[in-house]
C-alpha positions as CSV (number, residue, x, y, z in Angstrom):
1,M,-16.7,-19.6,24.4
2,I,-15.9,-21.0,20.9
3,G,-19.0,-20.8,18.7
4,Q,-20.8,-18.4,21.1
5,I,-22.3,-15.1,19.8
6,I,-21.5,-12.2,22.1
7,S,-23.1,-8.9,21.1
8,H,-22.7,-9.0,17.3
9,Y,-19.5,-11.1,17.4
10,R,-19.2,-14.9,16.8
11,I,-16.2,-16.4,18.6
12,I,-14.1,-18.5,16.3
13,E,-10.9,-19.5,18.1
14,K,-8.7,-18.5,21.0
15,L,-5.6,-16.6,20.0
16,G,-3.8,-16.1,23.3
17,E,-3.9,-15.3,27.0
18,G,-2.0,-13.0,29.3
19,G,-2.2,-11.4,32.7
20,M,-4.5,-8.6,31.4
21,G,-6.9,-10.7,29.3
22,V,-7.8,-13.5,27.0
23,V,-7.9,-12.8,23.2
24,Y,-10.2,-14.5,20.7
25,K,-10.6,-14.3,17.0
26,A,-14.2,-13.5,16.1
27,Q,-16.4,-12.5,13.2
28,D,-18.2,-9.2,13.3
29,L,-21.7,-10.2,12.1
30,K,-22.7,-6.6,11.3
31,L,-19.7,-5.6,9.2
32,V,-18.7,-9.1,8.1
33,R,-15.1,-8.9,9.1
34,F,-12.7,-10.7,11.4
35,V,-11.8,-8.9,14.7
36,A,-9.8,-9.8,17.8
37,L,-11.8,-9.6,21.1
38,K,-9.9,-9.1,24.3
39,F,-11.8,-10.1,27.5
40,L,-10.9,-9.1,31.0
41,P,-10.3,-12.4,32.9
42,P,-13.3,-13.4,35.0
43,H,-11.2,-13.4,38.2
44,L,-10.4,-9.8,37.7
45,T,-13.9,-8.6,37.0
46,T,-14.5,-8.1,40.8
47,S,-11.6,-5.6,41.0
48,E,-12.6,-2.1,40.2
49,D,-8.9,-1.1,39.7
50,E,-8.5,-3.9,37.0
51,K,-11.7,-2.8,35.3
52,Q,-10.5,0.8,35.2
53,R,-7.2,-0.2,33.8
54,F,-8.9,-2.3,31.1
55,I,-11.2,0.6,30.2
56,H,-8.1,2.9,30.2
57,E,-6.4,0.6,27.7
58,A,-9.3,0.9,25.3
59,K,-9.4,4.7,25.7
60,A,-5.6,5.1,25.3
61,A,-5.3,2.9,22.2
62,S,-8.5,4.2,20.5
63,S,-7.1,7.8,20.7
64,L,-4.1,6.7,18.6
65,D,-4.8,6.7,14.9
66,H,-1.5,5.4,13.4
67,N,-0.5,2.7,10.9
68,N,1.9,1.1,13.4
69,I,-0.7,0.9,16.2
70,C,-3.5,-1.7,16.5
71,A,-6.8,-0.2,15.7
72,I,-9.5,-0.3,18.5
73,H,-13.1,-0.5,17.3
74,E,-15.1,-0.4,20.6
75,I,-15.3,-1.5,24.2
76,D,-18.4,-3.3,25.4
77,E,-19.6,-5.6,28.1
78,T,-21.3,-9.0,28.0
79,K,-24.7,-9.5,29.6
80,P,-24.6,-11.7,32.7
81,A,-26.3,-15.1,32.4
82,P,-30.0,-15.3,33.4
83,G,-30.3,-15.6,37.2
84,E,-26.6,-14.6,37.8
85,P,-25.9,-11.4,39.8
86,G,-23.3,-8.8,38.9
87,D,-22.0,-7.3,35.7
88,G,-20.9,-9.0,32.6
89,Q,-17.4,-9.4,31.1
90,L,-15.7,-6.3,29.7
91,F,-14.1,-6.8,26.3
92,I,-12.3,-4.7,23.6
93,S,-12.9,-5.2,19.9
94,M,-9.7,-4.7,18.0
95,A,-8.5,-5.1,14.4
96,Y,-7.5,-8.7,13.5
97,Y,-4.2,-9.1,11.6
98,E,-2.9,-12.1,9.7
99,G,0.8,-12.6,10.6
100,E,2.9,-13.4,13.6
101,T,4.2,-11.7,16.8
102,L,7.7,-10.5,16.9
103,H,8.3,-13.0,19.7
104,D,7.4,-15.8,17.4
105,R,9.7,-14.4,14.7
106,I,12.6,-14.1,17.1
107,V,12.1,-17.6,18.5
108,G,11.8,-19.0,14.9
109,A,15.0,-17.2,13.9
110,R,16.9,-18.8,16.7
111,H,16.4,-22.2,15.0
112,A,16.6,-20.9,11.4
113,V,18.1,-17.8,9.8
114,P,18.6,-14.8,12.2
115,L,16.9,-11.6,11.4
116,S,18.9,-9.5,8.9
117,V,20.3,-6.2,10.0
118,I,18.0,-4.4,7.5
119,D,14.9,-6.2,8.6
120,T,15.8,-5.5,12.3
121,I,16.3,-1.8,11.6
122,D,13.0,-1.6,9.5
123,I,11.0,-3.3,12.3
124,A,12.6,-1.0,14.9
125,I,11.8,2.1,12.9
126,Q,8.1,1.1,12.6
127,I,7.9,0.4,16.4
128,A,9.5,3.8,17.1
129,Q,7.0,5.5,14.7
130,G,4.1,4.0,16.6
131,L,5.6,5.0,19.9
132,A,6.2,8.5,18.6
133,K,2.4,8.8,18.0
134,A,1.7,7.5,21.5
135,H,4.2,9.9,23.0
136,E,2.8,12.8,21.0
137,K,-0.6,12.0,22.8
138,E,1.3,12.0,26.1
139,I,0.8,8.2,26.4
140,V,3.7,6.0,27.7
141,H,3.2,2.3,26.7
142,R,5.3,0.8,29.6
143,D,5.1,-2.8,28.3
144,I,6.9,-2.8,24.9
145,K,8.1,-6.4,24.3
146,P,8.1,-8.8,21.3
147,A,4.9,-10.5,22.3
148,N,3.1,-7.1,22.1
149,I,4.4,-6.4,18.5
150,M,2.5,-7.9,15.6
151,L,4.2,-8.4,12.2
152,T,1.4,-8.5,9.6
153,A,1.5,-10.6,6.4
154,D,2.1,-7.3,4.6
155,G,5.2,-6.5,6.6
156,I,3.5,-3.8,8.7
157,V,4.4,-3.6,12.4
158,K,1.5,-3.1,14.8
159,I,1.9,-2.2,18.5
160,L,-0.6,-4.1,20.7
161,D,-1.7,-4.1,24.3
162,F,-1.9,-0.7,25.9
163,G,-3.1,-2.3,29.2
164,L,-0.2,-0.7,31.1
165,A,-0.2,2.6,29.2
166,K,-0.1,5.7,31.3
167,L,-0.9,9.3,30.4
168,S,2.0,11.6,31.4
169,T,-0.5,13.7,33.3
170,Q,-2.4,10.8,34.9
171,T,-2.3,9.6,38.5
172,K,-1.1,6.0,38.7
173,L,-3.7,3.3,38.7
174,T,-1.5,1.2,41.0
175,K,0.3,1.8,44.3
176,E,3.6,3.6,44.4
177,S,6.7,1.4,44.1
178,T,4.8,-1.3,42.1
179,T,6.5,-2.7,39.1
180,L,4.4,-3.3,36.0
181,G,5.3,-4.9,32.7
182,T,7.5,-7.8,31.7
183,V,10.7,-7.9,33.7
184,S,13.2,-8.6,30.9
185,Y,12.2,-5.5,29.0
186,M,11.8,-3.1,32.0
187,S,13.9,0.0,32.3
188,P,16.0,0.4,35.5
189,E,13.6,3.1,36.8
190,Q,10.6,0.8,36.1
191,A,12.2,-2.2,37.7
192,K,12.8,0.0,40.9
193,G,9.1,1.0,40.9
194,E,10.0,4.7,40.2
195,E,8.0,7.2,38.1
196,V,8.6,6.6,34.4
197,D,8.3,8.7,31.3
198,Y,8.8,8.2,27.5
199,R,12.3,7.2,28.0
200,T,11.3,3.9,29.5
201,D,9.8,2.9,26.1
202,I,13.1,3.8,24.5
203,W,14.9,1.4,26.8
204,S,12.5,-1.4,26.0
205,L,12.9,-0.8,22.3
206,G,16.7,-1.0,22.8
207,V,16.3,-4.4,24.4
208,I,14.1,-5.6,21.5
209,I,16.7,-4.4,18.9
210,F,19.4,-6.2,20.8
211,E,17.3,-9.4,20.9
212,M,16.4,-9.2,17.2
213,L,20.1,-9.0,16.2
214,T,21.5,-11.6,18.7
215,G,18.6,-13.9,19.5
216,Q,19.2,-13.3,23.2
217,L,18.4,-10.8,25.9
218,P,21.0,-8.3,27.1
219,F,20.1,-8.8,30.7
220,K,19.3,-12.3,31.9
221,G,18.8,-14.4,35.0
222,E,17.1,-17.6,36.2
223,Y,14.7,-15.7,38.5
224,E,13.0,-12.3,38.2
225,S,15.1,-10.9,41.0
226,A,18.3,-12.0,39.1
227,V,17.0,-10.3,35.9
228,I,16.3,-7.1,37.8
229,Y,19.7,-7.2,39.4
230,S,21.3,-7.6,36.0
231,I,19.2,-4.7,34.6
232,L,20.3,-2.4,37.4
233,N,24.0,-3.4,37.6
234,D,25.3,-5.3,34.5
235,T,26.5,-4.0,31.2
236,Q,25.3,-5.8,28.1
237,E,27.7,-7.9,26.1
238,P,28.9,-6.1,22.9
239,I,26.7,-7.0,19.9
240,T,29.7,-7.1,17.7
241,A,31.1,-9.9,19.9
242,L,27.9,-11.9,19.5
243,R,27.3,-11.4,15.7
244,T,29.4,-10.4,12.7
245,G,28.2,-7.8,10.2
246,V,26.7,-5.4,12.7
247,Q,27.9,-1.8,12.2
248,M,29.5,-0.1,15.1
249,E,27.1,2.8,14.7
250,L,24.2,0.5,15.2
251,E,25.7,-0.8,18.3
252,R,26.2,2.8,19.5
253,I,22.5,3.4,18.9
254,I,21.5,0.4,21.0
255,N,23.9,1.3,23.8
256,K,22.5,4.7,23.9
257,C,19.0,3.2,24.3
258,L,20.2,1.0,27.1
259,Q,21.9,3.6,29.3
260,K,21.0,3.1,33.0
261,S,20.2,6.7,33.6
262,P,17.2,8.1,31.5
263,A,19.2,11.4,31.2
264,D,21.9,9.5,29.2
265,R,19.4,7.9,26.7
266,Y,17.7,9.4,23.7
267,Q,15.6,12.2,25.2
268,H,12.9,11.8,22.5
269,I,11.9,8.9,20.3
270,D,12.2,11.1,17.2
271,E,16.0,11.3,17.8
272,L,16.1,7.6,17.7
273,I,14.1,7.4,14.5
274,V,16.5,9.8,12.8
275,D,19.5,7.7,13.7
276,L,17.8,4.4,12.7
277,R,16.8,5.8,9.3
278,S,20.4,6.9,8.7
279,M,21.5,3.4,9.6
280,K,18.9,1.9,7.2
281,K,20.2,4.0,4.3
282,E,23.8,3.0,5.1
283,S,22.9,-0.7,5.4
284,E,21.0,-0.6,2.1
285,S,24.0,1.0,0.3
286,I,26.1,-1.9,1.6
287,V,23.7,-4.6,0.6
288,I,23.5,-3.6,-3.1
289,P,27.1,-4.6,-3.9
290,I,26.7,-7.7,-1.7
291,K,23.6,-8.7,-3.8
292,E,25.6,-8.2,-7.0
293,E,28.4,-10.4,-5.7
294,K,25.8,-13.1,-4.6
295,Q,24.3,-13.0,-8.1
296,K,27.8,-13.7,-9.6
297,K,28.2,-16.6,-7.1
298,R,24.7,-17.9,-8.0
299,S,25.6,-17.9,-11.7
300,K,28.7,-19.9,-10.9
301,S,26.6,-22.3,-8.8
302,V,24.2,-22.8,-11.7
303,L,27.1,-23.6,-14.1
304,L,28.6,-25.9,-11.4
305,S,25.2,-27.7,-11.0
306,I,25.0,-28.3,-14.8
307,A,28.5,-29.7,-14.8
308,I,27.7,-32.0,-11.8
309,V,24.5,-33.3,-13.4
310,S,26.4,-33.9,-16.7
311,I,29.1,-35.9,-14.9
312,V,26.6,-37.9,-12.9
313,I,24.7,-38.8,-16.1
314,L,27.9,-39.8,-17.9
315,I,28.9,-42.1,-15.1
316,I,25.5,-43.7,-14.9
317,E,25.3,-44.1,-18.7
318,G,28.7,-45.7,-18.7
319,Y,27.7,-48.0,-15.9
320,F,24.6,-49.3,-17.6
321,L,26.5,-50.0,-20.9
322,I,28.4,-52.7,-18.9
323,P,26.3,-55.8,-18.4
324,S,25.2,-56.4,-14.9
325,G,24.2,-59.6,-13.2
326,E,21.7,-58.0,-10.8
327,K,18.1,-57.9,-11.8
328,S,15.0,-56.6,-10.1
329,T,12.2,-59.0,-9.4
330,S,10.4,-57.5,-12.4
331,G,13.1,-58.5,-14.8
332,W,14.4,-54.9,-15.3
333,E,18.1,-55.3,-14.7
334,N,18.6,-51.7,-15.9
335,S,16.3,-50.0,-13.4
336,I,17.2,-47.1,-11.1
337,A,15.6,-44.8,-8.5
338,V,17.1,-41.4,-7.7
339,L,16.4,-40.6,-4.0
340,P,15.9,-37.0,-3.0
341,F,19.3,-35.4,-2.3
342,T,20.1,-34.5,1.3
343,D,21.2,-31.0,2.3
344,L,24.3,-31.3,4.5
345,S,25.1,-27.5,4.4
346,P,25.7,-25.9,7.9
347,E,22.9,-23.3,7.2
348,K,20.5,-26.0,5.8
349,D,19.6,-23.5,3.0
350,Q,20.2,-25.7,0.0
351,E,16.9,-27.8,0.0
352,Y,15.7,-26.0,-3.1
353,F,19.0,-26.8,-4.9
354,C,18.8,-30.4,-3.7
355,D,15.3,-30.9,-5.1
356,G,16.3,-29.3,-8.3
357,M,19.4,-31.5,-8.7
358,T,17.3,-34.6,-8.0
359,E,14.7,-33.6,-10.5
360,Q,17.3,-32.8,-13.2
361,I,19.1,-36.1,-12.8
362,I,15.8,-38.0,-13.0
363,S,14.8,-36.1,-16.1
364,N,18.1,-36.7,-17.9
365,L,18.3,-40.3,-17.0
366,A,14.8,-40.9,-18.4
367,K,16.2,-40.0,-21.8
368,L,18.6,-43.0,-21.8
369,P,17.4,-46.0,-23.8
370,R,16.8,-49.3,-22.1
371,L,16.8,-47.7,-18.7
372,K,13.8,-47.8,-16.4
373,V,13.8,-44.7,-14.2
374,I,11.3,-44.3,-11.3
375,A,9.3,-41.1,-11.4
376,R,10.1,-38.2,-9.0
377,T,6.6,-38.4,-7.5
378,S,7.3,-42.0,-6.4
379,V,10.6,-41.3,-4.7
380,L,9.5,-38.1,-2.9
381,K,8.0,-40.1,0.0
382,Y,11.5,-41.4,0.8
383,K,12.8,-37.9,1.6
384,K,14.2,-38.1,5.2
385,T,12.9,-41.7,5.4
386,E,14.3,-44.2,8.0
387,K,14.0,-47.1,5.6
388,T,17.2,-48.8,4.4
389,I,18.3,-48.9,0.8
390,P,17.4,-52.6,0.3
391,E,13.9,-51.8,1.7
392,I,13.5,-48.9,-0.7
393,G,14.8,-51.0,-3.6
394,K,12.2,-53.7,-2.8
395,D,9.4,-51.1,-2.4
396,L,10.2,-49.5,-5.8
397,N,11.1,-52.8,-7.5
398,V,14.4,-51.5,-8.9
399,A,17.9,-53.0,-9.1
400,H,19.8,-49.8,-8.4
401,I,19.5,-46.8,-6.1
402,L,21.2,-43.5,-6.5
403,E,21.4,-41.4,-3.3
404,G,23.4,-38.2,-2.8
405,S,23.9,-35.2,-0.5
406,I,25.0,-31.6,-1.1
407,R,27.2,-29.5,1.1
408,K,27.7,-25.8,0.3
409,S,30.9,-23.9,1.1
410,D,31.0,-20.4,-0.3
411,I,30.2,-21.1,-4.0
412,C,31.5,-24.6,-4.0
413,I,29.0,-27.4,-3.7
414,F,30.2,-30.9,-2.9
415,I,28.4,-34.1,-3.5
416,P,29.8,-36.8,-1.1
């Protein structure tokens, strides 16, 4: 479909695919803006139930005007190809947002820096605010999960995909005892195929908060049946046992969301929002003195880096005052290349410091008389290289190579 024009939309690229549709990025040729078009999969177009559910999603979401809910522009249908019988493909035109899904953020955080407590609370509050608007309109989402949460480039949370949404007064579009949604985020009553209400969304949000803080799900299993068994019977591991720095009150909030019986959970999403906002204020009051302490440590680190650079320069300057028998092929016996320093810190968060240290040493060495120093731009390509030191020396035509690494421990930085 890439490049095709459907109605007044030009398809640009495929964004994703799920059980309830395929989503493309498109350009609205009338209003000259980007949109997301969600198409009902062709194999479902013959099912009247699936069509009705798709149309219901558009109606449910379009009735919700809220900053934390994806805006729906219209629902339309493609025209069947000439000579082909039947109807065209249904599609929904939605707002397009630059950013990433919460699923991608969580997966990325597992391999980098975990979401902070404040960021987690802020995202949870925005999700809850969007759900509050839906619940106010008597709409239960029933499929709240990280893949259905968009984090825009401006830091705004958008709830997507109301394909399984249900009006509290509406008859089910599916048979009784049918489970809908993504298993890992299902409430116990949803997993059992029972009637659900607003409190099923509160359970799902509790699972998401748990996952944002720990990087793992509270209820797991190798198969769907095992996950459902865990949801119905197991108690989640304490968050404070999986991560430090999480307040006991925040753990209490999550545990209340994840009560097996809906009667023991928050009875209204607004109650959860009040508690989360209180936690946000408390967390921010804790962060202020921590930031001040970090600033003090950063100042000490700057002074330490200046001292380290000075020591390195003194050692190198003394070395080159002593005649050396080694010469490069160009005849420059006093020639040196400073390779990019390697970050050996456990958190791998000192790359900026490493680059700064490398650049400062090169800059200071260049001031020494009778010393040829290779420019920083020429040595950058050897960052994380697999080449040996002799090979690099030959490439750069220098007699000496300086390599180093940095390992941070609290405010102490070691250069092995």
